[in-house]
ZANUNU-213786 format. One record per atom (N, C-alpha, C, O, CB): x, y, z. Coordinates in steps of 0.001 Angstrom, whole numbers, padded with zeros to 6 digits, always signed. Glycine has a CB too. Example, Ala and Ser with C-alpha at 12.3 -4.5 7.8 and 13.67 -1.06 7.14 Angstrom:
ZANUNU-213786
+013190-005690+007800;+012300-004500+007800;+013200-003300+007800;+014236-003319+008465;+011308-004473+009046;+012850-002250+007080;+013670-001060+007140;+012900+000030+007870;+013409+001138+008039;+014084-000598+005725;
//
This chain:
ZANUNU-213786
-111049+008327-080396;-110054+008720-080086;-109122+006976-079603;-108085+006603-079055;-110417+009998-078948;-110272+006441-080214;-109201+005229-079780;-109026+004000-080743;-109933+003461-081377;-109677+004559-078369;-107794+003679-080739;-107236+002973-081808;-107652+001350-081847;-107295+000442-081096;-105698+003178-081695;-108553+001330-083020;-108610-000078-083323;-107589-001592-083224;-106558-001537-083894;-108844+000118-084437;-107790-002657-082581;-106754-003248-082168;-106672-004353-083485;-107564-004808-084201;-106928-003802-080583;-105503-004524-083472;-105358-005754-084832;-105237-007448-084248;-105227-008564-084767;-103580-005391-085863;-105180-007038-083263;-105168-008414-082247;-106296-009582-081880;-106795-009561-080755;-104950-007894-080956;-106701-010621-082859;-107493-011577-082627;-107417-011803-080503;-106687-012409-079718;-106831-012989-083791;-108387-011087-080420;-108624-011658-078952;-109249-013267-079034;-108606-014129-078435;-109826-010566-078088;-109943-013493-079445;-110806-014758-079495;-109715-015767-079674;-109501-016440-078666;-111989-014811-080738;-108861-016068-080881;-107864-016759-081283;-106791-016690-080274;-106520-017757-079722;-107487-016350-082529;-105884-015251-079797;-105089-015299-079236;-105130-015934-077141;-104204-016334-076436;-104765-013998-079754;-106697-015728-076803;-107212-016955-075944;-106923-018437-075853;-106319-019021-074953;-108338-017024-076157;-107492-018961-077004;-107297-019486-077413;-105866-020525-077541;-105985-021722-077799;-107752-018897-077898;-105155-020175-077423;-103650-020560-077065;-103391-021019-076279;-103879-020709-075192;-102854-019897-076942;-102438-022050-076418;-101882-022735-074935;-100855-021866-073931;-100748-022023-072715;-100968-024156-075326;-100039-020785-074875;-099250-020005-074383;-100224-018812-073659;-099860-018434-072545;-098261-019595-075488;-100906-018473-073986;-101843-017589-073326;-102112-018160-071771;-101804-017680-070680;-103252-017524-074243;-102731-019239-072094;-103439-019528-070712;-101992-020051-069246;-101811-019862-068043;-104799-021179-071178;-101298-020772-070430;-099823-020875-069312;-099496-019398-068661;-099392-019250-067443;-098161-021385-070318;-099367-018480-069467;-099517-017449-068787;-100315-016645-067521;-100086-016040-066473;-099613-017094-069495;-101253-017022-068265;-102573-016692-066998;-102366-017587-066111;-102805-017119-065061;-104267-016856-067405;-102084-018274-065990;-101115-019263-065073;-100556-019164-064533;-101014-019441-063424;-100503-019872-065223;-099248-018779-064485;-098233-017953-064099;-098477-016664-063227;-097839-016262-062254;-097654-017610-065230;-099561-016140-063843;-100098-014863-063081;-100712-015137-061530;-100173-014766-060487;-101345-014203-064029;-101733-015737-061629;-101957-016689-060826;-101294-017341-059741;-101344-017096-058536;-102145-017329-061410;-100558-018360-060480;-099556-018837-059312;-099003-017973-058233;-098759-018442-057121;-098398-019320-059891;-098695-016083-058684;-097824-015043-057886;-098860-014567-057444;-098872-014556-056213;-096816-014005-058542;-100019-014037-058066;-100641-013000-057595;-101964-013859-056556;-102350-013047-055715;-101142-011960-058998;-102360-014580-056482;-102704-014869-055887;-102354-015255-054380;-102933-014675-053461;-102967-015249-056500;-101025-016624-054043;-100776-016207-052984;-100235-014874-052229;-100314-014590-051034;-100288-016915-052852;-099568-014030-053473;-099193-012902-052627;-100638-011659-052163;-100387-010862-051259;-097892-012120-053619;-101491-011627-052570;-102461-011676-051958;-103063-011744-050423;-103320-011065-049429;-102668-012321-052463;-103091-012927-050916;-103421-013791-049469;-102375-013628-047924;-102638-013618-046722;-103260-015549-049978;-101139-013521-048717;-100069-013256-047916;-100432-012068-047339;-100966-011968-046234;-098799-013219-048570;-100104-011024-048190;-100914-009717-048190;-101669-009220-046866;-101211-008426-046045;-101975-009869-049245;-103169-009977-046818;-104221-009778-046068;-103612-010417-044868;-103717-009795-043811;-105566-010321-046612;-103176-011222-044866;-102897-011838-043552;-102152-011200-042694;-102566-010954-041561;-102344-012964-043640;-100637-010753-043227;-100021-009873-042958;-100662-008432-042239;-100614-007980-041095;-099467-009795-044039;-101046-008139-043037;-102163-006692-042619;-103289-006947-041549;-103651-006291-040572;-103152-006153-044075;-103594-007810-041940;-104956-008482-040960;-104529-008932-039517;-105293-008852-038555;-105653-010009-041709;-102869-009555-039427;-102560-009776-037958;-102687-008963-037181;-103268-009195-036120;-101519-010092-037674;-102129-007653-037513;-101619-006698-036659;-103264-006487-035423;-103259-006638-034201;-101022-005083-037819;-104521-006096-036353;-105251-006157-035026;-105951-007266-034097;-106517-007207-033005;-106111-005446-035222;-105591-008596-035256;-106039-009967-034451;-104925-009719-033347;-105381-009653-032206;-105896-011691-035418;-103746-009591-033452;-102592-009763-032255;-102878-008766-031208;-102684-009206-030076;-100981-009496-032783;-103206-007780-031257;-103544-006830-030714;-104795-006677-030091;-104794-006260-028932;-103356-006099-031406;-105429-006831-030419;-106839-007462-030053;-106972-008826-028870;-107632-008837-027831;-107424-008025-031556;-106214-009783-029374;-105876-011236-028930;-105173-011481-027638;-105561-012076-026632;-105035-011856-029923;-103846-010774-027951;-102632-010799-027498;-102014-009477-026991;-100926-009143-027460;-101921-011333-028458;-102650-008660-026027;-102355-007182-025874;-100969-007307-025187;-099877-006908-025590;-103539-006280-024943;-101257-007889-024178;-099699-008021-023262;-098814-008259-024165;-097848-007740-023605;-099488-009258-022106;-098240-008821-025559;-097494-010098-025580;-096967-008683-026971;-095822-008552-027405;-098406-012187-025848;-098145-007859-027368;-097554-006627-028353;-097238-005525-027239;-096446-004656-027606;-098822-005959-029667;-097657-005439-026138;-097265-004141-025283;-095903-004095-024826;-095430-003155-024187;-098102-004001-024025;-095050-005525-025298;-094011-005499-024569;-092795-005073-025502;-092618-005335-026691;-093882-006796-023890;-091978-004312-024587;-091234-002889-025369;-090023-003922-025377;-089682-004927-024753;-090990-000975-024356;-089317-002727-026959;-088629-003340-027387;-086928-002748-027546;-085834-003265-027774;-089362-003647-028389;-087533-001172-027238;-086765+000010-027132;-087317+000655-027042;-088299+000943-027726;-086053+000408-027789;-086781+001262-025916;-087607+002795-025362;-088898+002371-025015;-089377+001375-024471;-087825+004145-026593;-089404+003631-025585;-090668+002706-025516;-091696+002414-026924;-092920+002285-026899;-091601+003417-024376;-090977+002368-027887;-091380+001278-028785;-091173-000096-028785;-090072-000637-028887;-091002+001510-029749;-092602-000838-028630;-093215-001585-028203;-093073-002677-029618;-092223-002380-030457;-094528-000949-027648;-093923-003915-029831;-093718-005356-030704;-094853-004772-031544;-094713-005041-032738;-093991-007167-029862;-096174-003890-031193;-097179-003547-032029;-096491-002471-032918;-096441-002861-034085;-098469-003079-031256;-095904-001145-032720;-095180-000336-033404;-094294-001138-034524;-094367-000993-035744;-094401+000438-032432;-093266-002198-033647;-092024-002639-034783;-093236-003623-036050;-093064-003352-037238;-090338-004076-033720;-094065-004405-035788;-095224-005078-036366;-095706-003741-037193;-095007-003727-038206;-096396-005787-035154;-096457-002786-037204;-096811-002044-037925;-095884-001097-038651;-096269-000390-039582;-097599-001595-037346;-094659-001109-038193;-093707-000264-039687;-093202-001337-040198;-092558-001324-041247;-092254+000951-039415;-093479-002548-039401;-092530-004026-040660;-093771-004193-041859;-093577-004716-042956;-092231-006348-039566;-094962-003678-041433;-095739-003726-042691;-095803-002316-043949;-096627-002309-044864;-097217-003992-042086;-094928-001385-043768;-094719-000544-044906;-093535-001531-045531;-093443-001841-046718;-094279+001176-044513;-092527-002012-044308;-091821-002681-045373;-092221-004019-046041;-091762-004148-047176;-090634-002860-044912;-092673-004629-045766;-093311-005710-046907;-094356-004938-047827;-094710-005576-048818;-094202-007093-046112;-094676-004204-047733;-095438-003309-048885;-094494-003172-049928;-094683-003742-051003;-095931-001778-048422;-093332-002357-049686;-092548-001967-050722;-091785-003089-051483;-091415-003006-052654;-091665-001025-050213;-091528-004581-050317;-091043-005363-051088;-092048-006357-051598;-091370-007153-052249;-090011-005865-050511;-093207-006704-051645;-094121-006991-052294;-094309-005972-053673;-094745-006548-054669;-095155-007043-051344;-094024-004551-053799;-094362-004438-054987;-093196-004504-055729;-093368-004514-056947;-095090-003385-055197;-091441-004576-055110;-090826-004689-055965;-090855-005917-056613;-090475-005987-057782;-089893-004335-055659;-091237-006853-056038;-090978-008109-056541;-092304-008194-057602;-092039-008276-058801;-090867-009325-055269;-093696-008175-057186;-094646-007517-058601;-093913-007066-059258;-093472-007894-060055;-095702-006420-058520;-093274-005556-059425;-092766-005047-060889;-091479-005773-061420;-090933-005451-062476;-092397-003425-060837;-091021-006825-060561;-090004-007634-061341;-091012-008685-061988;-091167-008374-063169;-088709-008366-060336;-091659-009669-061694;-092236-010623-062398;-093367-009933-063341;-093567-010617-064345;-092759-011685-061429;-094183-008715-063273;-095039-008177-064098;-094193-007902-065287;-094889-008088-066286;-095742-007020-063520;-092670-007441-065691;-091888-007341-066191;-091776-008126-067320;-091899-007809-068503;-091209-007341-065501;-091402-009732-066548;-091480-010654-067507;-093012-011314-068172;-093098-011875-069264;-090683-011646-066899;-094037-011103-067302;-095166-011649-068045;-095444-010644-069129;-096117-011041-070081;-096436-011908-067132;-094921-009104-069120;-094669-008415-070111;-094103-008964-071477;-094671-009274-072524;-093967-007601-069628;-093380-008969-071266;-092395-009577-072457;-093100-011319-073068;-093026-011784-074206;-090461-009821-071553;-093615-011816-072071;-094348-012979-072250;-095296-012674-073374;-095244-013021-074554;-095045-013422-070972;-096157-011957-072740;-097762-011482-073703;-097072-010840-074884;-097653-010958-075963;-099079-010068-072820;-096100-010278-074863;-095742-009635-076486;-095472-010996-077200;-096163-011389-078139;-094129-008428-076637;-094399-011697-076676;-094276-012883-077412;-095403-013680-077675;-095374-014132-078820;-093437-013627-076851;-096628-014094-076856;-097504-014380-077210;-098023-014243-078348;-098117-015046-079276;-097939-014144-076639;-098579-012511-078182;-099228-011735-079154;-098646-011591-080446;-099328-011524-081469;-099409-010552-078690;-097309-011540-080425;-096256-011592-081933;-096157-013212-082388;-095371-013636-083235;-094303-010936-081553;-097012-013921-081726;-096608-015096-082223;-095484-015658-081884;-095358-016815-082284;-096592-015053-083325;-094660-015238-081303;-093164-016074-081381;-093366-016820-079772;-092299-017213-079301;-091388-014751-081546;-094398-017013-079041;-094139-017708-077616;-094867-019401-078372;-094932-020411-077672;-095309-016697-075848;
//
């Protein structure tokens, strides 16, 4: 059921344009991953080591810990939005490299 690819992957991998594309992807993905992990792990670390700061009331019964936890949802959506934008550019660059235009 799979269709035979007409792309010579060994030849494609040797192209400098292909290697440059991989470097661009790595330059976004690695820092985004590190930031995301640090951001998500910051909540339990802050709650564990600085509980009084995290208990500080911001609005009514809502404290800093709740605000930080809710900010993680916003951060996830922002990261997803940014990834989709750059991935679209990578797809166009990959098509150009595959078809010999890059």
